Residue, then its C-alpha position, 0 to 999 in steps of 0.5 A: m842265873k836269871k837275867y831280865l831287861l826291865s824299865l822302872e815301870e816293870l820293876d815291880t814285877l821283879v821285886e814282886d817275885v824276889v820277896k814272894n819267894f825269898s822272904s827271909g835272907v840277905v839280897i846282895l845288890r851290886g852295881d855302879l852308882a845310880a843304877g838303882k839298888t835303893t830303888f830296888v829296896k824302895r819297891a820291896v818295902k812298898c810291895l810289903g805294904i810298908d809305908d816307911e821312907v826308904t833312903s840309902p843307909t850310906f852314913s849309918l850303915q843300917h835302917c829298918y823298915g817295919d820289924r822284918i826289913f833291913h837295909y845296909d849299905m857297905y859303900n864307905k867302909g866295906l866289909g871289914h868295918f861291917i864285920s868289926l861291928g858285929m853287923l854279920e849277926e844282924l844278917e842272922k835275924d829273921g827277915l829279909h836284909f838288903v846289903e848295897w854294895g855287898d860282894d862275892e866275899l860276904a856271899e862266900i861268908l853267908n854261904s859258910a854260915e849257911i844264911k840263905n842269900m841272893t845277889i842281884d847285879i844291876e846294870k844301868i842300860s839306859d836312863d829308863k832300862r836296867e839289866y838285873r842278874i840274879c843268882t840265888h846261893 
């Protein structure tokens, strides 16, 4: 596990490293409300040169940016609902998939399906600082 303590101004360095070294697979983003999960996705989309507006897919479940960036949110309905809609198959598509509010059970499913994934836990330390804990599976 790698840990980073970064300000929002320093976040782009981490985002660039993640998208450069993890160009296809699932990034599970975890953290409390307002920890910075959607901000991480916004920075990643921008880093990849896509000008789309990034918003949390809390109520729509999935947003797509460009043709290879996918953004999901499991906050409202959970993993069971996500699976019941057949969304796990979406995660097999070539591209970068960001899943907000994913959990260890999702990581286990992805591992058993041999889908490359990483988990980023984000903890708000102060208004300007976040700790990012990254674990690649």
